[in-house]
Chimera marker file (.cmm) of the C-alpha trace (Angstrom):
<marker_set name="trace">
<marker id="1" x="-12.174" y="0.273" z="-27.993" r="1" g="1" b="0" radius="0.5"/>
<marker id="2" x="-11.713" y="-2.931" z="-26.020" r="1" g="1" b="0" radius="0.5"/>
<marker id="3" x="-9.564" y="-4.334" z="-28.837" r="1" g="1" b="0" radius="0.5"/>
<marker id="4" x="-7.312" y="-1.271" z="-28.819" r="1" g="1" b="0" radius="0.5"/>
<marker id="5" x="-6.868" y="-1.564" z="-25.064" r="1" g="1" b="0" radius="0.5"/>
<marker id="6" x="-5.982" y="-5.251" z="-25.486" r="1" g="1" b="0" radius="0.5"/>
<marker id="7" x="-3.272" y="-4.331" z="-28.002" r="1" g="1" b="0" radius="0.5"/>
<marker id="8" x="-1.862" y="-1.610" z="-25.733" r="1" g="1" b="0" radius="0.5"/>
<marker id="9" x="-1.851" y="-4.006" z="-22.763" r="1" g="1" b="0" radius="0.5"/>
<marker id="10" x="-0.132" y="-6.735" z="-24.784" r="1" g="1" b="0" radius="0.5"/>
<marker id="11" x="2.572" y="-4.365" z="-26.005" r="1" g="1" b="0" radius="0.5"/>
<marker id="12" x="3.071" y="-2.950" z="-22.503" r="1" g="1" b="0" radius="0.5"/>
<marker id="13" x="3.277" y="-6.300" z="-20.734" r="1" g="1" b="0" radius="0.5"/>
<marker id="14" x="5.479" y="-7.856" z="-23.403" r="1" g="1" b="0" radius="0.5"/>
<marker id="15" x="8.091" y="-5.182" z="-22.717" r="1" g="1" b="0" radius="0.5"/>
<marker id="16" x="7.929" y="-5.353" z="-18.915" r="1" g="1" b="0" radius="0.5"/>
<marker id="17" x="9.963" y="-7.529" z="-16.628" r="1" g="1" b="0" radius="0.5"/>
<marker id="18" x="10.417" y="-7.731" z="-12.874" r="1" g="1" b="0" radius="0.5"/>
<marker id="19" x="11.694" y="-4.669" z="-11.030" r="1" g="1" b="0" radius="0.5"/>
<marker id="20" x="15.044" y="-6.312" z="-10.337" r="1" g="1" b="0" radius="0.5"/>
<marker id="21" x="15.869" y="-6.705" z="-14.046" r="1" g="1" b="0" radius="0.5"/>
<marker id="22" x="16.412" y="-4.246" z="-16.852" r="1" g="1" b="0" radius="0.5"/>
<marker id="23" x="13.651" y="-4.341" z="-19.480" r="1" g="1" b="0" radius="0.5"/>
<marker id="24" x="14.781" y="-6.124" z="-22.618" r="1" g="1" b="0" radius="0.5"/>
<marker id="25" x="14.090" y="-4.481" z="-25.953" r="1" g="1" b="0" radius="0.5"/>
<marker id="26" x="11.858" y="-6.411" z="-28.311" r="1" g="1" b="0" radius="0.5"/>
<marker id="27" x="10.341" y="-6.145" z="-31.768" r="1" g="1" b="0" radius="0.5"/>
<marker id="28" x="6.880" y="-7.090" z="-32.938" r="1" g="1" b="0" radius="0.5"/>
<marker id="29" x="5.143" y="-7.260" z="-36.292" r="1" g="1" b="0" radius="0.5"/>
<marker id="30" x="1.940" y="-5.572" z="-37.407" r="1" g="1" b="0" radius="0.5"/>
<marker id="31" x="-0.185" y="-6.682" z="-40.353" r="1" g="1" b="0" radius="0.5"/>
<marker id="32" x="-3.367" y="-4.888" z="-41.375" r="1" g="1" b="0" radius="0.5"/>
<marker id="33" x="-6.029" y="-4.740" z="-44.080" r="1" g="1" b="0" radius="0.5"/>
<marker id="34" x="-4.955" y="-7.696" z="-46.187" r="1" g="1" b="0" radius="0.5"/>
<marker id="35" x="-8.397" y="-7.808" z="-47.839" r="1" g="1" b="0" radius="0.5"/>
<marker id="36" x="-7.834" y="-11.232" z="-49.468" r="1" g="1" b="0" radius="0.5"/>
<marker id="37" x="-10.654" y="-12.530" z="-51.612" r="1" g="1" b="0" radius="0.5"/>
<marker id="38" x="-10.940" y="-14.928" z="-54.526" r="1" g="1" b="0" radius="0.5"/>
<marker id="39" x="-12.801" y="-12.308" z="-56.535" r="1" g="1" b="0" radius="0.5"/>
<marker id="40" x="-12.319" y="-9.840" z="-59.348" r="1" g="1" b="0" radius="0.5"/>
<marker id="41" x="-10.582" y="-6.524" z="-58.712" r="1" g="1" b="0" radius="0.5"/>
<marker id="42" x="-12.741" y="-3.522" z="-57.975" r="1" g="1" b="0" radius="0.5"/>
<marker id="43" x="-11.348" y="-0.032" z="-58.423" r="1" g="1" b="0" radius="0.5"/>
<marker id="44" x="-7.961" y="0.070" z="-56.693" r="1" g="1" b="0" radius="0.5"/>
<marker id="45" x="-8.609" y="-3.160" z="-54.786" r="1" g="1" b="0" radius="0.5"/>
<marker id="46" x="-6.837" y="-6.173" z="-56.247" r="1" g="1" b="0" radius="0.5"/>
<marker id="47" x="-8.175" y="-8.861" z="-53.951" r="1" g="1" b="0" radius="0.5"/>
<marker id="48" x="-6.372" y="-11.830" z="-55.501" r="1" g="1" b="0" radius="0.5"/>
<marker id="49" x="-3.001" y="-10.073" z="-55.267" r="1" g="1" b="0" radius="0.5"/>
<marker id="50" x="-3.413" y="-9.739" z="-51.499" r="1" g="1" b="0" radius="0.5"/>
<marker id="51" x="-2.490" y="-13.356" z="-50.791" r="1" g="1" b="0" radius="0.5"/>
<marker id="52" x="0.800" y="-12.954" z="-52.690" r="1" g="1" b="0" radius="0.5"/>
<marker id="53" x="1.517" y="-9.822" z="-50.652" r="1" g="1" b="0" radius="0.5"/>
<marker id="54" x="0.661" y="-11.661" z="-47.427" r="1" g="1" b="0" radius="0.5"/>
<marker id="55" x="3.088" y="-14.451" z="-48.390" r="1" g="1" b="0" radius="0.5"/>
<marker id="56" x="5.826" y="-11.880" z="-49.035" r="1" g="1" b="0" radius="0.5"/>
<marker id="57" x="5.045" y="-10.163" z="-45.719" r="1" g="1" b="0" radius="0.5"/>
<marker id="58" x="5.127" y="-13.443" z="-43.760" r="1" g="1" b="0" radius="0.5"/>
<marker id="59" x="8.448" y="-14.378" z="-45.383" r="1" g="1" b="0" radius="0.5"/>
<marker id="60" x="9.914" y="-10.972" z="-44.514" r="1" g="1" b="0" radius="0.5"/>
<marker id="61" x="8.665" y="-11.034" z="-40.918" r="1" g="1" b="0" radius="0.5"/>
<marker id="62" x="9.976" y="-14.584" z="-40.478" r="1" g="1" b="0" radius="0.5"/>
<marker id="63" x="13.471" y="-13.271" z="-41.240" r="1" g="1" b="0" radius="0.5"/>
<marker id="64" x="13.306" y="-11.014" z="-38.168" r="1" g="1" b="0" radius="0.5"/>
<marker id="65" x="13.346" y="-11.795" z="-34.458" r="1" g="1" b="0" radius="0.5"/>
<marker id="66" x="9.800" y="-10.912" z="-33.375" r="1" g="1" b="0" radius="0.5"/>
<marker id="67" x="8.251" y="-11.342" z="-29.944" r="1" g="1" b="0" radius="0.5"/>
<marker id="68" x="4.741" y="-11.498" z="-31.455" r="1" g="1" b="0" radius="0.5"/>
<marker id="69" x="2.610" y="-10.264" z="-34.342" r="1" g="1" b="0" radius="0.5"/>
<marker id="70" x="-0.610" y="-8.262" z="-34.285" r="1" g="1" b="0" radius="0.5"/>
<marker id="71" x="-3.153" y="-8.696" z="-37.088" r="1" g="1" b="0" radius="0.5"/>
<marker id="72" x="-5.271" y="-5.534" z="-37.092" r="1" g="1" b="0" radius="0.5"/>
<marker id="73" x="-8.194" y="-6.677" z="-39.135" r="1" g="1" b="0" radius="0.5"/>
<marker id="74" x="-9.679" y="-7.139" z="-42.556" r="1" g="1" b="0" radius="0.5"/>
<marker id="75" x="-7.802" y="-10.354" z="-43.222" r="1" g="1" b="0" radius="0.5"/>
<marker id="76" x="-10.416" y="-11.110" z="-45.879" r="1" g="1" b="0" radius="0.5"/>
<marker id="77" x="-12.863" y="-8.968" z="-47.779" r="1" g="1" b="0" radius="0.5"/>
<marker id="78" x="-15.860" y="-11.288" z="-47.597" r="1" g="1" b="0" radius="0.5"/>
<marker id="79" x="-17.894" y="-12.889" z="-50.336" r="1" g="1" b="0" radius="0.5"/>
<marker id="80" x="-21.484" y="-13.179" z="-51.475" r="1" g="1" b="0" radius="0.5"/>
<marker id="81" x="-22.026" y="-16.410" z="-49.500" r="1" g="1" b="0" radius="0.5"/>
<marker id="82" x="-20.887" y="-17.658" z="-46.107" r="1" g="1" b="0" radius="0.5"/>
<marker id="83" x="-19.316" y="-20.750" z="-47.745" r="1" g="1" b="0" radius="0.5"/>
<marker id="84" x="-17.160" y="-18.635" z="-50.100" r="1" g="1" b="0" radius="0.5"/>
<marker id="85" x="-16.232" y="-16.285" z="-47.256" r="1" g="1" b="0" radius="0.5"/>
<marker id="86" x="-15.183" y="-19.264" z="-45.114" r="1" g="1" b="0" radius="0.5"/>
<marker id="87" x="-13.081" y="-20.636" z="-47.986" r="1" g="1" b="0" radius="0.5"/>
<marker id="88" x="-11.302" y="-17.274" z="-48.326" r="1" g="1" b="0" radius="0.5"/>
<marker id="89" x="-10.716" y="-17.130" z="-44.583" r="1" g="1" b="0" radius="0.5"/>
<marker id="90" x="-9.363" y="-20.695" z="-44.522" r="1" g="1" b="0" radius="0.5"/>
<marker id="91" x="-6.859" y="-19.854" z="-47.267" r="1" g="1" b="0" radius="0.5"/>
<marker id="92" x="-5.746" y="-16.583" z="-45.647" r="1" g="1" b="0" radius="0.5"/>
<marker id="93" x="-5.358" y="-18.188" z="-42.193" r="1" g="1" b="0" radius="0.5"/>
<marker id="94" x="-3.376" y="-21.044" z="-43.736" r="1" g="1" b="0" radius="0.5"/>
<marker id="95" x="-0.879" y="-18.518" z="-45.114" r="1" g="1" b="0" radius="0.5"/>
<marker id="96" x="-0.898" y="-16.364" z="-41.973" r="1" g="1" b="0" radius="0.5"/>
<marker id="97" x="-0.185" y="-19.419" z="-39.796" r="1" g="1" b="0" radius="0.5"/>
<marker id="98" x="3.189" y="-19.791" z="-41.505" r="1" g="1" b="0" radius="0.5"/>
<marker id="99" x="4.234" y="-16.756" z="-39.494" r="1" g="1" b="0" radius="0.5"/>
<marker id="100" x="6.710" y="-17.344" z="-36.670" r="1" g="1" b="0" radius="0.5"/>
<marker id="101" x="6.441" y="-16.840" z="-33.740" r="1" g="1" b="0" radius="0.5"/>
<marker id="102" x="3.054" y="-18.375" z="-33.197" r="1" g="1" b="0" radius="0.5"/>
<marker id="103" x="2.073" y="-15.735" z="-30.609" r="1" g="1" b="0" radius="0.5"/>
<marker id="104" x="-0.499" y="-13.725" z="-32.531" r="1" g="1" b="0" radius="0.5"/>
<marker id="105" x="-3.250" y="-11.323" z="-31.597" r="1" g="1" b="0" radius="0.5"/>
<marker id="106" x="-6.319" y="-11.106" z="-33.858" r="1" g="1" b="0" radius="0.5"/>
<marker id="107" x="-7.911" y="-7.738" z="-33.289" r="1" g="1" b="0" radius="0.5"/>
<marker id="108" x="-10.702" y="-7.915" z="-35.864" r="1" g="1" b="0" radius="0.5"/>
<marker id="109" x="-12.188" y="-10.568" z="-38.107" r="1" g="1" b="0" radius="0.5"/>
<marker id="110" x="-15.395" y="-11.430" z="-39.903" r="1" g="1" b="0" radius="0.5"/>
<marker id="111" x="-17.759" y="-12.695" z="-37.222" r="1" g="1" b="0" radius="0.5"/>
<marker id="112" x="-19.913" y="-14.502" z="-39.791" r="1" g="1" b="0" radius="0.5"/>
<marker id="113" x="-17.275" y="-17.181" z="-40.281" r="1" g="1" b="0" radius="0.5"/>
<marker id="114" x="-15.214" y="-19.164" z="-37.808" r="1" g="1" b="0" radius="0.5"/>
<marker id="115" x="-11.540" y="-18.736" z="-36.961" r="1" g="1" b="0" radius="0.5"/>
<marker id="116" x="-10.842" y="-22.449" z="-37.142" r="1" g="1" b="0" radius="0.5"/>
<marker id="117" x="-7.912" y="-24.219" z="-38.656" r="1" g="1" b="0" radius="0.5"/>
<marker id="118" x="-8.090" y="-24.179" z="-42.458" r="1" g="1" b="0" radius="0.5"/>
<marker id="119" x="-9.944" y="-27.111" z="-43.978" r="1" g="1" b="0" radius="0.5"/>
<marker id="120" x="-7.857" y="-29.652" z="-45.881" r="1" g="1" b="0" radius="0.5"/>
<link id1="1" id2="2" r="1" g="1" b="0" radius="0.2"/>
<link id1="2" id2="3" r="1" g="1" b="0" radius="0.2"/>
<link id1="3" id2="4" r="1" g="1" b="0" radius="0.2"/>
<link id1="4" id2="5" r="1" g="1" b="0" radius="0.2"/>
<link id1="5" id2="6" r="1" g="1" b="0" radius="0.2"/>
<link id1="6" id2="7" r="1" g="1" b="0" radius="0.2"/>
<link id1="7" id2="8" r="1" g="1" b="0" radius="0.2"/>
<link id1="8" id2="9" r="1" g="1" b="0" radius="0.2"/>
<link id1="9" id2="10" r="1" g="1" b="0" radius="0.2"/>
<link id1="10" id2="11" r="1" g="1" b="0" radius="0.2"/>
<link id1="11" id2="12" r="1" g="1" b="0" radius="0.2"/>
<link id1="12" id2="13" r="1" g="1" b="0" radius="0.2"/>
<link id1="13" id2="14" r="1" g="1" b="0" radius="0.2"/>
<link id1="14" id2="15" r="1" g="1" b="0" radius="0.2"/>
<link id1="15" id2="16" r="1" g="1" b="0" radius="0.2"/>
<link id1="16" id2="17" r="1" g="1" b="0" radius="0.2"/>
<link id1="17" id2="18" r="1" g="1" b="0" radius="0.2"/>
<link id1="18" id2="19" r="1" g="1" b="0" radius="0.2"/>
<link id1="19" id2="20" r="1" g="1" b="0" radius="0.2"/>
<link id1="20" id2="21" r="1" g="1" b="0" radius="0.2"/>
<link id1="21" id2="22" r="1" g="1" b="0" radius="0.2"/>
<link id1="22" id2="23" r="1" g="1" b="0" radius="0.2"/>
<link id1="23" id2="24" r="1" g="1" b="0" radius="0.2"/>
<link id1="24" id2="25" r="1" g="1" b="0" radius="0.2"/>
<link id1="25" id2="26" r="1" g="1" b="0" radius="0.2"/>
<link id1="26" id2="27" r="1" g="1" b="0" radius="0.2"/>
<link id1="27" id2="28" r="1" g="1" b="0" radius="0.2"/>
<link id1="28" id2="29" r="1" g="1" b="0" radius="0.2"/>
<link id1="29" id2="30" r="1" g="1" b="0" radius="0.2"/>
<link id1="30" id2="31" r="1" g="1" b="0" radius="0.2"/>
<link id1="31" id2="32" r="1" g="1" b="0" radius="0.2"/>
<link id1="32" id2="33" r="1" g="1" b="0" radius="0.2"/>
<link id1="33" id2="34" r="1" g="1" b="0" radius="0.2"/>
<link id1="34" id2="35" r="1" g="1" b="0" radius="0.2"/>
<link id1="35" id2="36" r="1" g="1" b="0" radius="0.2"/>
<link id1="36" id2="37" r="1" g="1" b="0" radius="0.2"/>
<link id1="37" id2="38" r="1" g="1" b="0" radius="0.2"/>
<link id1="38" id2="39" r="1" g="1" b="0" radius="0.2"/>
<link id1="39" id2="40" r="1" g="1" b="0" radius="0.2"/>
<link id1="40" id2="41" r="1" g="1" b="0" radius="0.2"/>
<link id1="41" id2="42" r="1" g="1" b="0" radius="0.2"/>
<link id1="42" id2="43" r="1" g="1" b="0" radius="0.2"/>
<link id1="43" id2="44" r="1" g="1" b="0" radius="0.2"/>
<link id1="44" id2="45" r="1" g="1" b="0" radius="0.2"/>
<link id1="45" id2="46" r="1" g="1" b="0" radius="0.2"/>
<link id1="46" id2="47" r="1" g="1" b="0" radius="0.2"/>
<link id1="47" id2="48" r="1" g="1" b="0" radius="0.2"/>
<link id1="48" id2="49" r="1" g="1" b="0" radius="0.2"/>
<link id1="49" id2="50" r="1" g="1" b="0" radius="0.2"/>
<link id1="50" id2="51" r="1" g="1" b="0" radius="0.2"/>
<link id1="51" id2="52" r="1" g="1" b="0" radius="0.2"/>
<link id1="52" id2="53" r="1" g="1" b="0" radius="0.2"/>
<link id1="53" id2="54" r="1" g="1" b="0" radius="0.2"/>
<link id1="54" id2="55" r="1" g="1" b="0" radius="0.2"/>
<link id1="55" id2="56" r="1" g="1" b="0" radius="0.2"/>
<link id1="56" id2="57" r="1" g="1" b="0" radius="0.2"/>
<link id1="57" id2="58" r="1" g="1" b="0" radius="0.2"/>
<link id1="58" id2="59" r="1" g="1" b="0" radius="0.2"/>
<link id1="59" id2="60" r="1" g="1" b="0" radius="0.2"/>
<link id1="60" id2="61" r="1" g="1" b="0" radius="0.2"/>
<link id1="61" id2="62" r="1" g="1" b="0" radius="0.2"/>
<link id1="62" id2="63" r="1" g="1" b="0" radius="0.2"/>
<link id1="63" id2="64" r="1" g="1" b="0" radius="0.2"/>
<link id1="64" id2="65" r="1" g="1" b="0" radius="0.2"/>
<link id1="65" id2="66" r="1" g="1" b="0" radius="0.2"/>
<link id1="66" id2="67" r="1" g="1" b="0" radius="0.2"/>
<link id1="67" id2="68" r="1" g="1" b="0" radius="0.2"/>
<link id1="68" id2="69" r="1" g="1" b="0" radius="0.2"/>
<link id1="69" id2="70" r="1" g="1" b="0" radius="0.2"/>
<link id1="70" id2="71" r="1" g="1" b="0" radius="0.2"/>
<link id1="71" id2="72" r="1" g="1" b="0" radius="0.2"/>
<link id1="72" id2="73" r="1" g="1" b="0" radius="0.2"/>
<link id1="73" id2="74" r="1" g="1" b="0" radius="0.2"/>
<link id1="74" id2="75" r="1" g="1" b="0" radius="0.2"/>
<link id1="75" id2="76" r="1" g="1" b="0" radius="0.2"/>
<link id1="76" id2="77" r="1" g="1" b="0" radius="0.2"/>
<link id1="77" id2="78" r="1" g="1" b="0" radius="0.2"/>
<link id1="78" id2="79" r="1" g="1" b="0" radius="0.2"/>
<link id1="79" id2="80" r="1" g="1" b="0" radius="0.2"/>
<link id1="80" id2="81" r="1" g="1" b="0" radius="0.2"/>
<link id1="81" id2="82" r="1" g="1" b="0" radius="0.2"/>
<link id1="82" id2="83" r="1" g="1" b="0" radius="0.2"/>
<link id1="83" id2="84" r="1" g="1" b="0" radius="0.2"/>
<link id1="84" id2="85" r="1" g="1" b="0" radius="0.2"/>
<link id1="85" id2="86" r="1" g="1" b="0" radius="0.2"/>
<link id1="86" id2="87" r="1" g="1" b="0" radius="0.2"/>
<link id1="87" id2="88" r="1" g="1" b="0" radius="0.2"/>
<link id1="88" id2="89" r="1" g="1" b="0" radius="0.2"/>
<link id1="89" id2="90" r="1" g="1" b="0" radius="0.2"/>
<link id1="90" id2="91" r="1" g="1" b="0" radius="0.2"/>
<link id1="91" id2="92" r="1" g="1" b="0" radius="0.2"/>
<link id1="92" id2="93" r="1" g="1" b="0" radius="0.2"/>
<link id1="93" id2="94" r="1" g="1" b="0" radius="0.2"/>
<link id1="94" id2="95" r="1" g="1" b="0" radius="0.2"/>
<link id1="95" id2="96" r="1" g="1" b="0" radius="0.2"/>
<link id1="96" id2="97" r="1" g="1" b="0" radius="0.2"/>
<link id1="97" id2="98" r="1" g="1" b="0" radius="0.2"/>
<link id1="98" id2="99" r="1" g="1" b="0" radius="0.2"/>
<link id1="99" id2="100" r="1" g="1" b="0" radius="0.2"/>
<link id1="100" id2="101" r="1" g="1" b="0" radius="0.2"/>
<link id1="101" id2="102" r="1" g="1" b="0" radius="0.2"/>
<link id1="102" id2="103" r="1" g="1" b="0" radius="0.2"/>
<link id1="103" id2="104" r="1" g="1" b="0" radius="0.2"/>
<link id1="104" id2="105" r="1" g="1" b="0" radius="0.2"/>
<link id1="105" id2="106" r="1" g="1" b="0" radius="0.2"/>
<link id1="106" id2="107" r="1" g="1" b="0" radius="0.2"/>
<link id1="107" id2="108" r="1" g="1" b="0" radius="0.2"/>
<link id1="108" id2="109" r="1" g="1" b="0" radius="0.2"/>
<link id1="109" id2="110" r="1" g="1" b="0" radius="0.2"/>
<link id1="110" id2="111" r="1" g="1" b="0" radius="0.2"/>
<link id1="111" id2="112" r="1" g="1" b="0" radius="0.2"/>
<link id1="112" id2="113" r="1" g="1" b="0" radius="0.2"/>
<link id1="113" id2="114" r="1" g="1" b="0" radius="0.2"/>
<link id1="114" id2="115" r="1" g="1" b="0" radius="0.2"/>
<link id1="115" id2="116" r="1" g="1" b="0" radius="0.2"/>
<link id1="116" id2="117" r="1" g="1" b="0" radius="0.2"/>
<link id1="117" id2="118" r="1" g="1" b="0" radius="0.2"/>
<link id1="118" id2="119" r="1" g="1" b="0" radius="0.2"/>
<link id1="119" id2="120" r="1" g="1" b="0" radius="0.2"/>
</marker_set>
């Protein structure tokens, strides 16, 4: 619930200005449920295809004039080990960080791994 309130507050404050000025319209991007994972498909989930779709999404959003982007969770699907999960997260964050503008809000992520810069 706290995360939802943070999103609402961010959207509200991003559109507000001082009382003496007219509010300026703005656009923002939303990305959700990428579910990237370097793993075999399962049912309707094609984990390895998710990174290609994220790249296409980032390229499309970068062609627009966005004030910010919200990432609503499930950037990765998670793996059988923390090391593999971290590697998936590093790769997904590396692609996601190509998104402009750099103002981003992470609403949900795997708390078992760190949201650090991708390893080289």
